[in-house]
N, C-alpha and C positions, 0 to 999 in steps of 0.2 A: 863440636864444643858446645855445651848448653847450658850459657849465662844467664842469671836473674839479677835484677837490682835488690840489695839489701835496703833501699833507702824507706820502703813504707813495711819491711816485717818486724812484728812486735815480739818481743823477748818474752812475752808473758804468753803468747797463743800456744796453746798444747803442750803447757807446763808442766813437768815433771820432779814432785814435791815429795820429799822423804821424811820422816820422824820418829825418833825411835826414844824411848824412854823405858822404866821398870814397869812390871804389868800393873793394872790397874791405875796406871796415872791418869790416863784418859786419851790414849791415841784413837782409838775408834772413835771416841766421840766427836772427836775434832772434824770428823766427815761433816757434819751438821752444818757447817759452815762454810762449806764450797757453795760455790753460787750456781744455781739451775740444777739438772735433773743429774742423779747419779745411780750407777750400777757397782755394788760392791762384793766383791769376791770374797768370803769369809774364812780364810785358811785355818783360822783357828775357833772359829764358831761363836765369835765375841758381838755377832751383829746385833742380839737383842737389846743393847743400849741405845739402838736406834729407834728402836721402837714407836710407834706415833706420828713419824716423817714421812709426809705424802709423796716427797722428792726423791727418795732413795728407795730402790727396788734392789732385793739381796739375789745372787744367784746361790746353785745348790754347789756343794763342793764334799766330795767324800774323801775323808782324809786319809781311810785306809788304802784309799788308789791313787796317788797323787799324780804319777806319771800319767796316767788313763785321762783323769780328770783335766790337767793342765792341754793333753794334746785336745780334748774335746773344747775346751774353754777357747784354745789359738783357733779351731776351726770355726765356732759358732760366734764368740762375740762378734765378728767383724759383720755380721748381719744382723746382730740386735742392737748394736750402738745408735740407730738412727733416731733421734729427737732426745739424745743421752748427752748431756755435756762434760762428764767425769767419769773414770774408773777406779774405783777405789781397792787395792790389794793389801787386806788386812789380813795380816801379818808373814811378812815372809820369814819371819825367824821360824813360827811355827811351820811353815812349809818346808825348811829345809829339814827340820826334825823328822816330819812326818815321812819325807821322801826317804831318807836315811831307814827308818823304820822299815819302810818297804822293801827296801835293798837288803836289808837283814833277815827279811821273813824269807827271801828266796834264795840265801847262801847256803852254802853246805852245810853249814852248822845248823841252820835255822834261825838263829839270833846275830851273831855277829855282823860287822861289816868287811868287807874283804877291800883290798889294799886297793882294785880298780874302781871300787865306787866312788873315793875323795877325788879321783881325777874326772870320773864320771859325772857327777853332780856340778864341778866346774862348767864342764862344757854344756850340761844341762841347762843350769841356771843361767847363763850369759844366754843361750839360743832364746830362752822360754822370755827373760825380760826384754831383750832385745824386740820378741814378735809384739808385746804389749807395747812397748815404746814407740812400735811404728804406728799404733792406731790412732786415729784422727780427734781424740778427747783428749784432755786432762786426765793428767794419771797421778794418783796421792797413794803415796805406799806407806804402810807402818812395819814396824820393826821393836823387837827388846832389844834392851842394852846389854853392853858387855864392856868388861874392861881389858885393855890389852896392851902389851908392851911396844912402848913405839920410842925408838931412837931420832933423836933429832939431828941435824944436820953439823950440830957442834959436836956430836958422841953422848950425849946426854941421853939417859933412859927416864921416860915416864911411863903411871900408867894413865893410858887417855881412855877416855867415853867413846864407843862407837854403835854402830847398828851389830845386833849379835849374828854375826854371820861367817862362815868359814873365810878366814885371809884371801884364800883363792880366789873367791867371788867376791868378797866385799869391798874390795880397791877397785874394780872393774863397775861393778854397778853404782858405787858413788861417784865415778868418775862420768856415769853417762847420765847421773841425775844432775838437774838443774840447782834446786835446794836440800841440804841434807841439815836437819835440824835436831837439837836435844830438846824434845820437851821435859819443863822443871815442873814442879808443885813447889808451892811457899806453904810451909806447914803453918805459919801465922795468919795469913791472909784467904789462905783455900784457893788463889786464883793460879792458873798454870799459865807459865812463858815460855817460848821458844827461843833456844841460842841459835842464831845466825851464822856468827863468826868465829870460825875454829882457833885453837891456842895449842900448844902442847899437852895440853891435858883434855882437850875435849874436840872430837871429827865434829866440823860443821861445817858448810859454804854456802854462800848465795850469790848466785850470777846472776839474778833477775830484777834486782834494786839495790840499793844501800843501804838496806837494815842491819843492824847487828844483833837485833834482837826485838820479839814485839811478843803481844798476849797473843794468846792463844786463837782469839777469836778473830784479831787482826793479820793472821797468817797468809790468808790469799787474798788480803786486798794490797797489790801491788802499787808500790811509790811510782809516781810518774814525773819527769822533769818537763817543765814547761819549756814549748819551742821558741825560739826566736823570736816570733812571730808575736807571742806573749808578752 
């Protein structure tokens, strides 16, 4: 048995944070609020919005062969992260679409996905995200937004906003992630905020501090409680 004390472990060391929203709301741009140096993996090739920033470097990612590209990244990234604080996985919803397109091309029809692709994606995605989450850096993930049927404990059914991923992977992915927030744009002020506490209509959670919502520029500014000595 190997035990270690949790006394000096910080909840925010190597955090895993995901935000989701409608396209064009500013998910990728939120990367500029990360502290330190970052590597971005642009699954949907929207990294140009970060142009001019000297603390973010972009990986290449060929959307036409996502399986091979992910295998390459899982092998190469551990050797590339020295000196970097954050890894940005920008847009897992787009990654999912690219993967199914790739599988469809290799099907009998050359277009349609086959039944085994859906269970295959579940196993593949969970292995991939687990590999990324084991890396010794902060992880920031973005996704598109979708509305799905949600049944509460009382049996009521709601339309719930959540990251756009197949349900078979979405729940496991969100369970492994420390913070899941819905990014929203205020059309009157143009300001963006993140909902961090969920309800029947919105999937969100925050197990790193007590905030229920915040401005996008404050997302990675974790609140800390004073010690007894303070």
